[in-house]
FIPA-667005 format. One record per residue: residue number from 1; residue in three letters; chain; x, y, z of N, C-alpha, C, O in turn. Coordinates in steps of 0.05 Angstrom, whole numbers, m for minus. Example, Ala and Ser with C-alpha at 12.3 -4.5 7.8 and 13.67 -1.06 7.14 Angstrom:
residues 2
 resi resn chain n.east n.north   n.up ca.east ca.north  ca.up c.east c.north   c.up o.east o.north   o.up
    1  Ala     A    264    m114    156     246      m90    156    264     m66    156    285     m66    169
    2  Ser     A    257     m45    142     273      m21    143    258       1    157    268      23    161
//
This chain:
residues 199
 resi resn chain n.east n.north   n.up ca.east ca.north  ca.up c.east c.north   c.up o.east o.north   o.up
    1  Unk     A   1495    2325   1756    1467     2333   1754   1451    2307   1760   1439    2301   1739
    2  Unk     A   1447    2291   1776    1420     2268   1787   1419    2285   1814   1398    2278   1826
    3  Unk     A   1436    2310   1833    1423     2323   1843   1409    2337   1835   1385    2331   1840
    4  Unk     A   1416    2369   1815    1401     2376   1801   1368    2369   1796   1349    2386   1799
    5  Unk     A   1364    2337   1785    1338     2328   1770   1327    2324   1796   1309    2307   1794
    6  Unk     A   1329    2331   1820    1323     2308   1842   1307    2347   1853   1287    2353   1864
    7  Unk     A   1320    2356   1847    1311     2382   1856   1291    2400   1837   1275    2418   1843
    8  Unk     A   1299    2387   1808    1276     2396   1790   1248    2376   1795   1225    2384   1789
    9  Unk     A   1252    2358   1804    1225     2340   1810   1214    2354   1829   1191    2363   1827
   10  Unk     A   1234    2359   1851    1219     2371   1874   1198    2402   1872   1182    2408   1890
   11  Unk     A   1204    2415   1852    1197     2441   1841   1171    2434   1823   1152    2449   1821
   12  Unk     A   1171    2413   1812    1155     2407   1788   1126    2408   1794   1110    2406   1775
   13  Unk     A   1118    2412   1816    1080     2419   1815   1081    2444   1812   1058    2450   1807
   14  Unk     A   1101    2474   1811    1105     2496   1800   1095    2489   1769   1081    2506   1758
   15  Unk     A   1100    2467   1756    1096     2471   1722   1068    2475   1728   1060    2492   1712
   16  Unk     A   1048    2468   1745    1021     2457   1740   1001    2477   1752    977    2473   1757
   17  Unk     A   1017    2504   1757    1003     2526   1765   1016    2545   1754   1035    2540   1740
   18  Unk     A   1005    2580   1759    1002     2595   1751   1018    2602   1726   1008    2596   1704
   19  Unk     A   1045    2615   1726    1051     2614   1705   1072    2587   1683   1086    2588   1663
   20  Unk     A   1062    2565   1701    1083     2542   1698   1062    2529   1678   1045    2518   1692
   21  Unk     A   1054    2525   1647    1030     2510   1639   1044    2484   1629   1028    2465   1631
   22  Unk     A   1067    2477   1621    1074     2466   1613   1109    2452   1620   1123    2465   1636
   23  Unk     A   1117    2432   1609    1137     2415   1618   1163    2433   1594   1186    2429   1602
   24  Unk     A   1161    2444   1577    1180     2457   1553   1184    2484   1566   1161    2492   1568
   25  Unk     A   1196    2497   1573    1204     2531   1572   1214    2535   1546   1232    2521   1539
   26  Unk     A   1204    2553   1531    1217     2572   1510   1224    2587   1522   1208    2597   1538
   27  Unk     A   1252    2598   1521    1268     2618   1531   1275    2645   1512   1291    2645   1493
   28  Unk     A   1259    2673   1523    1263     2694   1509   1290    2709   1522   1297    2727   1507
   29  Unk     A   1303    2707   1540    1325     2725   1554   1334    2718   1578   1328    2698   1590
   30  Unk     A   1347    2732   1584    1367     2721   1617   1403    2723   1611   1414    2730   1590
   31  Unk     A   1413    2717   1632    1441     2713   1631   1451    2697   1650   1442    2691   1672
   32  Unk     A   1480    2687   1635    1494     2678   1647   1520    2695   1664   1536    2711   1655
   33  Unk     A   1518    2686   1689    1538     2705   1699   1568    2682   1714   1566    2664   1731
   34  Unk     A   1593    2692   1700    1608     2667   1716   1633    2680   1733   1652    2691   1722
   35  Unk     A   1629    2676   1764    1645     2686   1774   1670    2674   1777   1671    2656   1794
   36  Unk     A   1691    2680   1765    1722     2674   1763   1739    2660   1779   1756    2674   1790
   37  Unk     A   1739    2636   1784    1758     2621   1813   1787    2645   1815   1796    2655   1795
   38  Unk     A   1798    2649   1837    1817     2655   1835   1837    2646   1831   1856    2661   1824
   39  Unk     A   1843    2616   1835    1857     2598   1825   1868    2601   1799   1892    2599   1794
   40  Unk     A   1843    2609   1776    1842     2600   1747   1855    2635   1744   1875    2642   1731
   41  Unk     A   1837    2651   1760    1862     2687   1758   1887    2678   1758   1899    2671   1737
   42  Unk     A   1894    2677   1774    1919     2678   1796   1939    2656   1761   1961    2663   1753
   43  Unk     A   1925    2635   1751    1943     2628   1736   1934    2639   1703   1939    2624   1684
   44  Unk     A   1924    2659   1699    1926     2674   1675   1942    2697   1681   1950    2712   1663
   45  Unk     A   1947    2701   1706    1962     2732   1717   1992    2717   1706   2007    2724   1688
   46  Unk     A   1993    2697   1721    2020     2681   1716   2025    2674   1689   2047    2684   1683
   47  Unk     A   2017    2665   1675    2024     2665   1644   2029    2695   1625   2040    2703   1605
   48  Unk     A   2013    2705   1645    2015     2736   1627   1986    2729   1600   1987    2736   1576
   49  Unk     A   1963    2715   1612    1942     2717   1589   1926    2739   1603   1928    2745   1627
   50  Unk     A   1907    2752   1585    1893     2780   1595   1868    2773   1578   1870    2770   1553
   51  Unk     A   1844    2770   1594    1813     2761   1589   1794    2785   1579   1781    2797   1595
   52  Unk     A   1792    2791   1551    1768     2816   1553   1740    2811   1537   1736    2791   1522
   53  Unk     A   1722    2829   1542    1693     2806   1533   1699    2813   1510   1718    2826   1501
   54  Unk     A   1680    2803   1501    1668     2805   1472   1643    2817   1470   1626    2801   1478
   55  Unk     A   1631    2843   1461    1606     2845   1465   1592    2830   1448   1597    2820   1426
   56  Unk     A   1558    2830   1472    1557     2849   1486   1556    2833   1520   1542    2841   1538
   57  Unk     A   1572    2812   1520    1580     2802   1541   1596    2828   1562   1602    2849   1551
   58  Unk     A   1601    2823   1590    1609     2849   1605   1622    2829   1624   1616    2806   1631
   59  Unk     A   1652    2854   1631    1671     2834   1647   1672    2855   1670   1678    2879   1666
   60  Unk     A   1668    2847   1692    1667     2865   1719   1700    2864   1726   1703    2855   1748
   61  Unk     A   1720    2870   1715    1747     2866   1736   1751    2872   1769   1770    2863   1782
   62  Unk     A   1728    2890   1781    1728     2890   1809   1718    2858   1818   1733    2842   1828
   63  Unk     A   1690    2853   1814    1684     2831   1824   1692    2802   1807   1680    2781   1812
   64  Unk     A   1715    2806   1787    1725     2788   1781   1700    2763   1772   1701    2740   1780
   65  Unk     A   1678    2776   1753    1664     2764   1745   1647    2776   1713   1642    2799   1704
   66  Unk     A   1641    2753   1703    1636     2765   1670   1604    2745   1662   1595    2724   1671
   67  Unk     A   1595    2763   1644    1562     2760   1640   1562    2759   1609   1572    2772   1592
   68  Unk     A   1548    2741   1610    1539     2738   1579   1510    2734   1575   1499    2717   1588
   69  Unk     A   1491    2755   1551    1466     2757   1546   1457    2724   1538   1473    2708   1527
   70  Unk     A   1429    2719   1546    1416     2689   1537   1392    2705   1524   1375    2719   1534
   71  Unk     A   1396    2696   1494    1376     2715   1478   1356    2692   1476   1335    2700   1487
   72  Unk     A   1354    2664   1466    1338     2644   1466   1350    2619   1472   1374    2614   1471
   73  Unk     A   1330    2602   1477    1340     2570   1488   1309    2553   1496   1286    2562   1491
   74  Unk     A   1316    2529   1507    1290     2513   1512   1303    2487   1530   1323    2475   1524
   75  Unk     A   1287    2481   1555    1293     2475   1576   1274    2456   1578   1262    2462   1557
   76  Unk     A   1260    2434   1588    1251     2412   1593   1246    2420   1626   1265    2422   1641
   77  Unk     A   1226    2423   1634    1231     2429   1662   1222    2405   1684   1212    2408   1706
   78  Unk     A   1229    2379   1670    1225     2359   1675   1245    2344   1684   1249    2335   1707
   79  Unk     A   1263    2341   1658    1289     2337   1662   1320    2355   1658   1344    2350   1657
   80  Unk     A   1303    2378   1656    1323     2403   1645   1341    2397   1631   1364    2406   1632
   81  Unk     A   1331    2379   1613    1344     2372   1585   1343    2391   1555   1323    2389   1541
   82  Unk     A   1360    2403   1550    1355     2426   1527   1383    2441   1522   1405    2431   1528
   83  Unk     A   1382    2464   1511    1401     2483   1498   1393    2513   1506   1371    2524   1506
   84  Unk     A   1423    2525   1514    1411     2554   1525   1430    2558   1509   1451    2545   1508
   85  Unk     A   1420    2591   1484    1442     2596   1473   1453    2636   1488   1441    2655   1499
   86  Unk     A   1485    2629   1476    1492     2661   1497   1498    2680   1469   1494    2672   1446
   87  Unk     A   1507    2700   1475    1511     2717   1448   1538    2732   1470   1539    2731   1495
   88  Unk     A   1561    2746   1447    1589     2757   1465   1597    2735   1468   1585    2715   1459
   89  Unk     A   1633    2733   1488    1646     2724   1488   1666    2729   1508   1661    2744   1527
   90  Unk     A   1692    2716   1502    1714     2727   1516   1740    2722   1492   1744    2704   1476
   91  Unk     A   1759    2751   1498    1780     2737   1490   1806    2732   1512   1807    2743   1534
   92  Unk     A   1826    2712   1502    1854     2713   1519   1876    2715   1493   1881    2705   1472
   93  Unk     A   1885    2738   1514    1911     2747   1489   1939    2751   1509   1941    2768   1527
   94  Unk     A   1961    2730   1500    1991     2730   1507   2006    2745   1484   2004    2733   1463
   95  Unk     A   2021    2770   1484    2037     2776   1463   2011    2781   1434   1990    2794   1435
   96  Unk     A   2021    2768   1416    2010     2768   1392   1998    2757   1384   1992    2758   1360
   97  Unk     A   1984    2734   1407    1965     2710   1405   1949    2727   1423   1952    2741   1443
   98  Unk     A   1918    2715   1395    1902     2723   1410   1883    2696   1404   1882    2685   1382
   99  Unk     A   1864    2686   1432    1843     2660   1424   1817    2686   1425   1818    2710   1432
  100  Unk     A   1793    2669   1415    1771     2683   1419   1757    2660   1430   1762    2637   1423
  101  Unk     A   1738    2666   1448    1717     2640   1452   1685    2660   1462   1678    2675   1481
  102  Unk     A   1673    2648   1436    1641     2662   1432   1621    2646   1421   1625    2622   1416
  103  Unk     A   1597    2657   1416    1572     2639   1412   1567    2615   1422   1564    2594   1409
  104  Unk     A   1567    2619   1457    1565     2589   1473   1540    2579   1473   1522    2595   1476
  105  Unk     A   1535    2558   1470    1512     2539   1484   1514    2523   1507   1534    2510   1512
  106  Unk     A   1493    2524   1521    1497     2496   1545   1480    2483   1536   1457    2491   1531
  107  Unk     A   1489    2455   1532    1473     2439   1526   1480    2417   1564   1498    2408   1577
  108  Unk     A   1444    2422   1563    1442     2414   1601   1444    2385   1602   1452    2373   1622
  109  Unk     A   1433    2371   1573    1430     2345   1585   1463    2326   1584   1463    2303   1592
  110  Unk     A   1484    2337   1575    1501     2336   1574   1528    2346   1594   1551    2339   1596
  111  Unk     A   1516    2362   1605    1532     2383   1625   1567    2390   1608   1590    2382   1614
  112  Unk     A   1555    2409   1583    1580     2422   1568   1565    2439   1559   1541    2439   1556
  113  Unk     A   1586    2456   1552    1578     2491   1542   1606    2489   1517   1630    2487   1524
  114  Unk     A   1600    2490   1500    1607     2492   1466   1613    2517   1457   1598    2535   1465
  115  Unk     A   1632    2523   1440    1630     2549   1434   1653    2552   1404   1674    2540   1400
  116  Unk     A   1642    2567   1390    1665     2585   1369   1690    2590   1372   1694    2612   1383
  117  Unk     A   1711    2576   1367    1733     2581   1374   1749    2596   1348   1752    2584   1327
  118  Unk     A   1760    2621   1352    1781     2623   1336   1810    2632   1344   1813    2640   1368
  119  Unk     A   1828    2633   1331    1855     2641   1329   1870    2665   1314   1880    2665   1292
  120  Unk     A   1869    2685   1331    1886     2713   1305   1856    2708   1287   1855    2695   1266
  121  Unk     A   1836    2720   1298    1814     2724   1282   1808    2699   1257   1797    2702   1235
  122  Unk     A   1818    2678   1266    1811     2655   1240   1800    2632   1264   1811    2626   1285
  123  Unk     A   1772    2622   1253    1757     2603   1265   1770    2578   1255   1770    2570   1232
  124  Unk     A   1783    2566   1280    1791     2537   1275   1768    2517   1274   1748    2515   1289
  125  Unk     A   1777    2501   1250    1764     2477   1243   1734    2487   1239   1727    2464   1244
  126  Unk     A   1719    2496   1236    1700     2504   1225   1676    2497   1241   1654    2502   1231
  127  Unk     A   1678    2485   1268    1651     2471   1283   1659    2484   1317   1677    2497   1326
  128  Unk     A   1633    2472   1328    1637     2480   1352   1654    2462   1367   1665    2440   1363
  129  Unk     A   1653    2482   1389    1682     2459   1408   1675    2458   1434   1666    2478   1445
  130  Unk     A   1679    2439   1446    1672     2435   1480   1690    2446   1489   1712    2435   1487
  131  Unk     A   1686    2472   1505    1698     2492   1518   1693    2486   1551   1714    2488   1564
  132  Unk     A   1675    2480   1564    1668     2482   1596   1657    2452   1598   1641    2442   1583
  133  Unk     A   1670    2441   1620    1641     2419   1634   1628    2427   1651   1638    2442   1668
  134  Unk     A   1607    2422   1650    1585     2439   1680   1579    2417   1698   1565    2398   1693
  135  Unk     A   1593    2422   1722    1583     2410   1744   1562    2417   1760   1565    2438   1772
  136  Unk     A   1539    2403   1765    1508     2408   1773   1505    2393   1796   1482    2391   1806
  137  Unk     A   1528    2381   1807    1524     2370   1831   1506    2384   1855   1483    2379   1863
  138  Unk     A   1522    2401   1860    1507     2433   1888   1498    2447   1864   1516    2463   1861
  139  Unk     A   1484    2450   1845    1465     2466   1834   1438    2472   1848   1421    2456   1856
  140  Unk     A   1437    2497   1851    1407     2502   1862   1385    2513   1839   1390    2534   1828
  141  Unk     A   1364    2500   1831    1340     2509   1811   1319    2523   1826   1307    2512   1844
  142  Unk     A   1316    2549   1817    1290     2552   1826   1269    2562   1806   1278    2578   1789
  143  Unk     A   1246    2557   1804    1222     2563   1783   1211    2577   1799   1203    2566   1820
  144  Unk     A   1204    2619   1792    1197     2631   1802   1165    2638   1782   1162    2641   1758
  145  Unk     A   1149    2639   1801    1112     2635   1793   1112    2656   1767   1097    2651   1749
  146  Unk     A   1132    2685   1765    1131     2698   1752   1139    2691   1720   1131    2707   1702
  147  Unk     A   1153    2671   1714    1166     2664   1697   1197    2660   1685   1204    2656   1662
  148  Unk     A   1211    2661   1709    1235     2664   1718   1242    2631   1720   1231    2613   1730
  149  Unk     A   1266    2633   1705    1288     2604   1724   1309    2614   1728   1319    2632   1713
  150  Unk     A   1323    2603   1752    1341     2613   1760   1357    2584   1769   1345    2566   1780
  151  Unk     A   1384    2584   1764    1405     2565   1771   1436    2574   1776   1451    2586   1760
  152  Unk     A   1442    2565   1799    1463     2574   1817   1483    2560   1824   1480    2536   1826
  153  Unk     A   1500    2568   1829    1527     2545   1842   1519    2525   1821   1500    2508   1825
  154  Unk     A   1534    2527   1800    1540     2512   1772   1564    2511   1768   1572    2526   1750
  155  Unk     A   1580    2497   1779    1611     2499   1775   1624    2490   1743   1620    2467   1735
  156  Unk     A   1639    2509   1728    1649     2505   1708   1679    2501   1705   1695    2520   1709
  157  Unk     A   1687    2476   1698    1710     2467   1694   1723    2471   1663   1708    2482   1647
  158  Unk     A   1742    2466   1656    1753     2478   1626   1761    2441   1617   1778    2427   1627
  159  Unk     A   1744    2435   1596    1747     2412   1580   1781    2398   1576   1800    2414   1575
  160  Unk     A   1785    2374   1575    1816     2368   1563   1812    2374   1541   1834    2378   1531
  161  Unk     A   1789    2379   1519    1802     2389   1489   1810    2423   1498   1829    2433   1486
  162  Unk     A   1796    2437   1517    1797     2467   1520   1827    2464   1528   1843    2468   1510
  163  Unk     A   1839    2458   1558    1861     2455   1567   1882    2452   1546   1896    2471   1539
  164  Unk     A   1884    2427   1535    1903     2419   1511   1901    2448   1490   1923    2458   1484
  165  Unk     A   1879    2459   1480    1886     2476   1465   1900    2495   1476   1921    2502   1464
  166  Unk     A   1894    2506   1498    1902     2537   1510   1935    2528   1520   1953    2544   1517
  167  Unk     A   1939    2500   1531    1963     2502   1530   1987    2491   1500   2011    2484   1502
  168  Unk     A   1972    2493   1477    1990     2488   1457   2000    2517   1444   2023    2522   1438
  169  Unk     A   1974    2537   1442    1974     2552   1424   1989    2584   1441   1996    2602   1427
  170  Unk     A   1991    2586   1465    2000     2591   1488   2027    2584   1502   2040    2596   1519
  171  Unk     A   2031    2565   1492    2064     2540   1510   2061    2544   1520   2074    2564   1525
  172  Unk     A   2037    2532   1545    2038     2544   1572   2053    2509   1579   2066    2505   1600
  173  Unk     A   2050    2494   1564    2074     2470   1581   2062    2462   1597   2072    2461   1620
  174  Unk     A   2032    2453   1592    2015     2438   1612   2003    2452   1637   1989    2439   1653
  175  Unk     A   2007    2478   1641    1998     2495   1659   1968    2499   1675   1961    2507   1698
  176  Unk     A   1949    2484   1645    1921     2487   1648   1920    2453   1643   1930    2441   1624
  177  Unk     A   1909    2445   1657    1899     2410   1654   1864    2412   1660   1851    2428   1674
  178  Unk     A   1854    2385   1640    1829     2392   1644   1820    2383   1672   1833    2366   1685
  179  Unk     A   1796    2395   1683    1780     2404   1710   1797    2422   1716   1787    2428   1738
  180  Unk     A   1814    2435   1714    1819     2465   1722   1794    2482   1724   1780    2489   1705
  181  Unk     A   1789    2487   1746    1759     2505   1759   1764    2535   1739   1784    2549   1735
  182  Unk     A   1741    2536   1731    1747     2564   1716   1723    2585   1735   1727    2609   1730
  183  Unk     A   1708    2582   1748    1692     2587   1767   1657    2576   1765   1648    2558   1752
  184  Unk     A   1645    2592   1781    1619     2587   1780   1600    2602   1772   1598    2626   1780
  185  Unk     A   1585    2591   1757    1562     2609   1740   1530    2606   1752   1519    2585   1761
  186  Unk     A   1522    2626   1749    1484     2636   1759   1473    2639   1726   1479    2654   1708
  187  Unk     A   1459    2621   1727    1440     2633   1696   1414    2636   1715   1407    2625   1736
  188  Unk     A   1402    2658   1697    1380     2664   1704   1359    2668   1666   1366    2681   1647
  189  Unk     A   1347    2659   1668    1321     2653   1648   1296    2669   1647   1286    2675   1669
  190  Unk     A   1283    2678   1624    1253     2681   1620   1252    2674   1609   1266    2673   1589
  191  Unk     A   1229    2664   1614    1203     2645   1597   1175    2660   1575   1156    2674   1581
  192  Unk     A   1179    2653   1557    1172     2664   1540   1135    2651   1538   1115    2664   1541
  193  Unk     A   1137    2625   1533    1122     2609   1545   1125    2572   1551   1147    2562   1556
  194  Unk     A   1103    2559   1549    1114     2522   1562   1099    2519   1537   1085    2534   1524
  195  Unk     A   1107    2485   1533    1100     2483   1511   1096    2440   1525   1107    2426   1542
  196  Unk     A   1077    2437   1507    1071     2402   1521   1062    2400   1546   1065    2377   1555
  197  Unk     A   1048    2422   1565    1039     2407   1582   1000    2411   1580    987    2409   1560
  198  Unk     A    986    2416   1615     967     2422   1617    966    2453   1611    986    2468   1609
  199  Unk     A    940    2461   1607     937     2484   1609    918    2498   1622    919    2522   1621
//
């Protein structure tokens, strides 16, 4: 996270020019694409767990990635603190057991992605669940003058809570553990307006 904040500061001069009129970016669209790690895909195959997208998410089996649309969100361009909402999700199915992970929110301040989890159609606990830790150490941030934000090379890892849940539900006997690398994410966001800066 610290490295990404340094990079954000390095490009903060864009905030005062052209389309970047303020430090808080109100998001109006975009997407997050996760390229799944080969080791994680191998673990799914070995445990006979089949992933499938929940619309409007899209899964490209040939490329091994899954794309989630971003309808709204807000990001502070100086600190990168904020939330990015997503629609759609993914199901994980093994035999008669299906876990659905959906309605993701990226919390950039805490480096975690939460979601709503359901088991065979029933929502668990009725609360948001910490699913993935986001490692931003090697992330690459770009603010484009036309009003787009791009963050590349965000490592996505399973949280301890998600690993424990999937192991228990699917009877995996610890095959997945916290820190299991799920893949690398690329986040592309379109900005509607900026708030709180100089015009």
